[in-house]
C-alpha positions in Angstrom: -0.1 0.3 0.0 1.7 3.1 -1.0 2.4 6.0 2.0 0.2 8.6 1.6 2.0 12.1 1.9 0.8 14.2 4.5 -0.5 17.5 3.1 1.9 21.0 4.5 -1.0 23.2 5.8 0.4 27.0 6.6 0.8 27.5 10.1 -2.8 29.2 12.2 -2.0 31.0 15.1 -5.2 30.9 17.1 -6.1 34.3 18.5 -6.1 33.9 22.5 -5.9 36.5 25.5 -3.5 35.3 28.2 -5.2 35.2 31.5 -1.7 36.0 33.4 -2.6 32.9 35.5 0.4 30.7 36.4 -0.4 28.0 34.8 -3.6 28.2 33.0 -2.0 29.8 30.0 0.0 26.6 29.8 -3.3 24.0 30.0 -4.5 26.2 27.3 -1.3 26.7 25.2 -1.8 30.7 25.1 -4.9 31.7 27.0 -8.8 32.0 26.8 -9.9 32.5 23.2 -9.9 36.3 21.9 -13.1 38.4 21.6 -15.2 35.3 22.3 -17.1 34.2 25.6 -15.8 31.6 28.0 -17.7 29.6 30.5 -16.3 29.0 34.0 -18.0 26.4 35.8 -18.2 25.7 39.7 -20.1 25.0 42.8 -19.8 27.1 45.7 -16.2 27.8 47.0 -14.2 26.4 43.8 -12.8 30.1 43.4 -15.0 31.3 40.0 -15.2 34.8 40.9 -11.5 35.0 42.2 -10.4 33.1 39.1 -12.7 35.9 36.9 -11.4 39.1 38.7 -7.7 37.9 38.3 -8.1 37.4 34.7 -9.2 41.3 34.6 -6.3 42.7 36.9 -3.9 40.8 34.9 -5.1 42.0 31.9 -4.8 45.6 33.2 -1.4 45.0 34.6 0.5 42.9 32.0 -1.2 43.8 28.7 -2.9 47.0 29.5 -6.5 45.7 28.7 -9.2 47.7 30.8 -11.9 45.8 32.1 -15.5 45.3 33.1 -16.8 43.4 36.1 -20.3 43.1 35.9 -21.9 41.2 39.5 -25.4 40.2 39.9 -25.0 39.0 43.3 -22.2 40.9 45.2 -22.2 44.6 45.7 -19.3 46.7 44.4 -17.7 47.8 48.0 -18.6 44.0 48.9 -16.4 43.1 46.1 -13.6 45.5 46.6 -13.2 44.8 50.0 -13.6 40.7 49.0 -10.3 41.0 46.4 -8.3 43.4 48.6 -6.8 40.1 50.8 -5.5 38.8 47.4 -3.6 41.9 46.8 -6.2 43.6 44.5 -6.3 47.6 44.6 -9.5 47.9 42.7 -9.8 51.6 43.7 -6.7 52.4 42.3 -8.0 50.6 38.5 -11.0 52.3 39.2 -9.2 55.9 39.9 -7.2 55.2 36.5 -10.3 54.3 34.8 -9.1 50.9 33.8 -11.6 49.1 35.3 -15.6 49.5 35.7 -17.6 47.8 38.6 -21.4 47.3 38.2 -23.8 45.5 40.6 -26.8 44.8 38.9 -30.1 43.8 40.8 -32.7 41.5 38.9 -36.4 41.7 40.8 -36.9 37.8 39.7 -40.4 37.8 41.3 -41.5 40.8 39.3 -40.5 39.3 36.3 -42.0 35.9 36.7 -45.1 37.6 37.9 -45.3 39.8 34.9 -43.9 37.2 32.3 -41.4 39.7 30.5 -38.3 39.0 30.4 -35.8 40.9 28.2 -31.9 41.3 28.5 -32.2 44.5 26.2 -31.1 46.5 29.3 -28.7 44.8 30.3 -27.0 45.0 27.1 -27.6 49.0 27.1 -25.6 49.0 30.6 -22.9 46.7 30.1 -22.2 48.5 25.9 -22.1 51.9 28.1 -19.7 50.3 30.6 -17.1 48.8 27.9 -16.9 52.2 26.1 -16.3 53.9 29.4 -13.0 52.5 29.9 -12.9 51.3 26.6 -12.8 47.7 28.3 -11.1 44.6 26.3 -12.4 41.7 29.0 -15.2 41.3 30.6 -17.0 39.3 33.3 -20.5 38.5 34.0 -21.1 37.1 37.5 -23.4 34.9 37.4 -25.4 33.3 34.6 -27.5 31.6 37.0 -28.7 35.0 38.7 -29.2 36.5 35.6 -31.2 34.1 34.2 -33.0 32.4 37.1 -36.3 30.9 37.4 -37.4 31.4 33.8 -38.7 29.1 30.8 -36.3 27.0 28.7 -37.2 28.5 25.5 -36.8 31.9 26.5 -33.5 30.6 28.2 -31.8 29.4 25.0 -32.4 32.5 22.9 -31.4 34.7 25.7 -28.2 32.6 25.8 -27.4 32.8 22.3 -28.3 36.4 22.0 -26.1 37.6 24.9 -22.9 35.5 23.4 -23.5 36.7 19.7 -23.8 40.0 21.5 -20.1 39.9 23.4 -18.7 38.3 20.2 -19.8 41.5 18.4 -18.5 43.7 20.6 -15.0 42.0 20.4 -14.5 41.7 24.0 -13.0 38.2 25.9 -15.4 37.3 28.2 -15.8 35.2 31.3 -19.0 34.1 32.3 -19.5 32.1 35.8 -22.3 30.1 36.7 -23.0 26.9 39.0 -22.4 23.4 37.9 -25.6 21.5 37.3 -26.1 17.8 38.3 -27.6 16.3 34.9 -25.7 18.9 32.5 -22.3 21.2 33.3 -24.7 24.1 34.0 -28.0 23.9 35.9 -30.2 24.8 32.4 -27.7 22.4 30.5 -27.8 25.2 27.6 -24.9 27.6 28.0 -22.0 24.9 27.6 -23.3 24.4 23.8 -23.1 27.9 23.0 -19.9 29.0 24.7 -16.3 28.3 22.5 -14.7 27.8 25.6 -16.1 26.1 29.0 -13.5 25.3 32.3 -14.6 23.8 35.2 -13.7 23.9 38.7 -14.1 21.7 41.6 -13.3 21.7 45.2 -13.2 18.0 46.6 -12.1 16.8 50.0 -10.3 13.6 50.1 -9.1 12.0 53.7 -10.1 15.2 55.1 -7.8 17.4 52.8 -9.0 20.1 50.3 -8.1 19.9 46.7 -9.1 22.4 44.2 -9.1 21.2 40.7 -9.6 22.8 37.1 -10.4 21.2 33.6 -10.9 22.5 30.1 -14.1 20.4 28.9 -13.9 22.3 25.6 -12.1 24.9 23.5 -13.3 25.5 20.1 -10.5 25.9 17.7 -7.6 24.9 19.9 -6.1 22.1 21.5 -5.9 22.2 24.9 -4.8 19.9 28.2 -7.5 17.5 28.9 -6.8 16.1 32.4 -7.6 17.8 35.7 -4.9 19.8 36.8 -5.1 21.1 40.6 -4.9 24.6 41.8 -4.3 26.7 44.9 -5.5 30.3 45.6 -3.2 32.3 48.2 -2.3 36.0 49.0 -0.4 36.0 45.8 -4.0 34.7 43.7 -4.0 32.0 42.0 -1.7 29.2 40.4 -2.5 26.1 38.5 -0.1 23.3 38.3 0.0 22.1 34.9 2.5 19.2 35.4 3.5 19.1 32.2 6.3 17.1 31.5 8.4 17.2 28.0 11.1 14.4 28.7 12.4 14.6 25.0 13.0 18.1 25.6 15.1 17.8 29.2 18.4 19.3 29.0 20.9 16.3 29.9 24.4 17.7 31.5 27.3 16.0 32.2 28.4 18.4 34.9 29.3 16.9 38.4 28.5 18.2 41.6 29.9 16.5 45.1 27.6 14.6 47.3 29.0 17.0 50.1 30.6 13.7 51.9 34.3 13.0 50.2 33.7 9.1 50.9 30.5 8.7 49.0 32.2 11.0 46.3 34.6 7.7 46.0 31.9 5.1 45.7 30.5 7.1 42.5 32.1 6.4 39.3 31.9 10.4 38.5 33.0 11.5 42.0 29.5 12.7 42.5 25.9 13.4 40.9 25.3 14.4 37.8 23.6 18.0 37.7 20.1 17.6 36.8 19.4 14.3 38.5 17.5 12.9 40.7 18.6 11.2 44.0 17.2 8.9 46.6 18.4 8.4 50.0 16.6 5.7 52.1 16.6 3.9 55.0 14.5 3.0 58.4 14.3 5.6 60.9 17.8 6.8 62.7 20.0 5.8 60.0 21.2 9.3 59.0 19.2 10.1 55.5 18.8 13.4 57.0 22.3 14.2 57.7 23.2 13.0 54.2 20.6 15.5 52.7 22.3 18.2 54.9 25.8 17.7 54.2 24.8 17.7 50.5 22.7 21.0 50.9 25.5 22.5 52.9 28.3 21.6 50.1 26.0 23.2 47.6 25.5 26.7 49.4 29.2 26.9 50.3 29.9 27.2 46.4 27.5 30.0 46.5 25.0 28.0 44.6 21.3 27.8 46.0 19.2 25.1 47.7 15.8 24.6 48.4 15.5 22.5 51.5 11.9 20.8 52.2 11.4 19.9 55.4 8.0 17.5 56.3 8.9 16.0 59.5 10.9 18.8 61.4 11.4 22.2 61.6 13.9 24.5 60.2 15.5 25.7 63.4 15.5 21.7 64.7 17.3 20.6 61.3 19.7 23.5 62.0 20.4 22.6 65.7 20.8 19.0 65.0 23.2 19.3 62.1 25.1 21.8 64.0 25.8 18.6 66.2 27.5 16.8 64.0 29.7 20.0 62.6 27.2 21.1 59.7 26.6 24.6 60.1 23.5 25.4 58.2 22.2 28.9 59.7 25.0 31.2 58.4 24.1 30.1 54.7 20.4 30.7 55.4 21.1 34.3 57.0 23.3 34.7 53.7 19.9 33.4 51.7 22.0 30.6 49.7 19.5 28.2 51.6 15.9 28.5 52.1 13.7 26.2 54.1 10.0 25.3 53.0 8.6 23.4 56.2 4.8 22.0 56.4 3.4 19.3 57.9 2.5 16.5 55.3 -1.6 16.5 56.5 -2.0 20.2 55.9 -2.8 19.4 52.2 -2.2 16.6 49.9 1.5 16.1 47.9 -0.3 18.0 44.7 -0.7 21.0 46.6 2.8 20.7 48.0 4.2 20.5 44.7 2.3 23.9 43.6 3.7 25.5 46.7 7.3 24.2 46.1 6.9 25.0 42.4 6.4 29.0 43.1 9.0 28.7 45.9 11.4 27.4 42.7 10.1 30.2 40.5 10.6 32.9 43.2 14.3 31.5 44.4 15.5 29.8 41.7 17.6 27.1 43.3 20.3 24.9 41.5 19.4 22.0 44.1 16.2 20.8 46.2 16.1 18.7 48.8 12.9 16.9 50.1 12.8 15.4 53.0 11.4 12.9 53.7 9.1 12.3 50.4 7.5 9.2 52.1 5.5 11.4 54.7 3.7 12.8 51.7 2.9 9.7 50.3 -0.6 9.3 52.4 -2.1 7.9 49.4 -0.1 5.0 48.3 2.8 4.9 45.3 0.1 3.0 43.1 -2.6 5.8 43.1 -1.5 9.0 41.4 1.6 9.6 43.7 4.0 7.9 41.8 2.9 9.5 38.0 2.7 12.9 40.4 6.5 12.6 41.4 7.6 11.2 37.8 5.8 14.6 36.2 7.7 16.7 39.2 11.0 15.1 38.8 10.7 15.9 35.0 9.7 19.4 35.5 12.8 19.8 37.6 14.7 18.1 35.0 13.6 20.6 32.6 14.8 23.4 35.0 18.6 21.6 35.5 17.6 21.4 39.0 18.9 18.5 41.2 16.4 16.8 43.5 17.4 14.6 46.5 14.5 12.7 48.3 14.9 11.1 51.2 12.6 7.9 52.2 11.8 5.0 54.5 12.1 2.7 52.4 14.8 -0.6 52.8 14.8 -3.5 50.2 13.3 -5.7 52.8 10.2 -3.2 53.0 10.0 -3.5 48.7 9.9 -7.3 49.0 7.0 -7.1 51.9 5.3 -4.2 49.9 6.3 -4.1 45.9 4.4 -0.8 45.8 7.4 1.1 47.7 9.5 0.7 44.8 7.8 3.2 42.9 10.2 6.0 44.1 13.2 3.9 43.8 12.4 3.0 40.1 12.1 6.3 39.0 15.4 8.3 40.4 19.0 8.2 38.7 20.8 7.3 41.9 19.8 5.5 44.8 21.3 5.2 48.2 21.1 2.6 50.9 21.4 3.3 54.6 20.5 0.7 57.2 21.4 -0.3 60.6 23.0 -4.2 61.1 24.0 -5.3 64.2 27.6 -6.4 65.0 29.4 -7.0 68.3 26.5 -6.6 70.4 25.9 -3.3 68.9 24.2 -1.6 65.9 26.3 -0.4 62.9 25.5 1.8 60.3 26.1 1.0 56.7 25.6 2.9 53.2 26.0 1.3 49.9 24.9 2.7 46.4 22.4 0.1 44.6 22.2 2.4 41.3 23.8 5.0 39.7 22.7 5.6 36.2 25.2 6.7 33.6 28.1 6.1 35.8 30.3 3.1 37.4 29.8 2.8 40.9 31.0 1.0 43.9 28.7 -2.0 45.0 30.6 -2.7 48.5 28.7 -2.2 51.7 30.8 1.0 53.6 30.4 1.2 57.6 28.9 5.0 57.9 30.0 6.5 60.8 28.4 9.9 62.1 30.2 12.0 64.4 30.9 15.9 65.7 33.0 16.2 62.6 30.9 15.1 60.2 30.1 11.9 58.0 32.8 9.3 57.1 32.4 5.7 54.8 34.9 3.1 56.2 35.4 -0.4 54.8 33.5 -2.6 57.4 35.8 -5.0 59.1 35.9 -8.7 58.4 34.5 -9.8 61.5 31.7 -7.5 61.7 31.2 -8.7 58.1 30.9 -12.3 59.1 28.4 -11.2 62.1 26.2 -9.1 60.0 26.0 -12.1 57.5 24.9 -14.6 60.4 22.8 -12.3 62.0 19.2 -13.0 63.0 17.8 -10.6 60.7 19.8 -11.4 57.7 18.9 -15.3 58.6 15.3 -14.4 58.8 15.5 -13.1 55.3 
């Protein structure tokens, strides 16, 4: 069968209005459809009004596009006060004639009694607002209040009129609405008329709330199809698109030290590749945090930046404990080469922790990231979406050439009993195992390199010593090796 030659078509760039919302423009590949209406759906508390307002404010600040916000529920003074907590100074934009705020009250009871309903008055009022500030962006909040309780046939025609009118005025519009049960919207009509439909969700799993976003449809453009978590904080909205492009990852041959000279000697290249991922695993008390802190300190001593994410101990506790083994982290924190992110794992799920970390990465721009320990975040289990989330996060770090070190409470014995634990170890580039072994009636720490992609490495098990002078690795005496091989734990395995 002859091959069919593909027809080369001229490249066409679909006109879009960037939202300026972190992550959302990545998912929509540039923003919302320019000069067309977008339907923003979600139940109470999902962040519809906040997202719509940020769309307007970013349009003013970043793209010099004035906007109109017409609310059918919140009064203007209430709206101004409510968004101040997010850093939006609407009074300033009002003074500069960059935004027009309007509250429209509909007496639905009077309209239903008379049976007359017409949105011509809304068009007149909206056109005056658009002309006053020369608006390029419009928000109508919300559709349900505007069309509450009316006949299906009237709704269909009025929906079409509203959306067609907005297109004629050449404004990029967001119209918010509540989610329905049988359909996307309560009426089941608006989603068919709109050019773009985005749904927001606020769900609770294991007593932890997560907001998610999904682009349901986007006429004329490709877009991300998955659900994406997002957060709302004092800096506004951040969507975590979790987009990985492994084919475009930059691969480095540069080497950075582990921070432990003896450990460098166990690796063929005398350290880790820049941009690689490292797992330091072992049971509690084996010295995982000590290795991570030594690595972090060696980085910042070279005047490179390191972001240390502590999920078990507070930053002050980490610094105090590491000082006892000769690792002084505090001076580097004061010089802002080392920065801590500290949060309890139960405060939010893995995705939201990664969003917070990603924001810090964009702000701080570190060369190295430490996550200590990652196992504390994996309450959902690696076989749910956690392994996929970790893989995508590592891919994201690789695109930025950030070297990441994980610590985790994982051993070979635990993997044998629970194969799911292998999820983290299989995706990293270098795996270092630290363990406790019993010899001569005392516990002895050991360290070994189980794998290191792209370089040779020692297969020996070394004695892992932690003292006031720091970390060192030494050969295990023959007698202790024999005792270790005949230990009850070894025999049980």
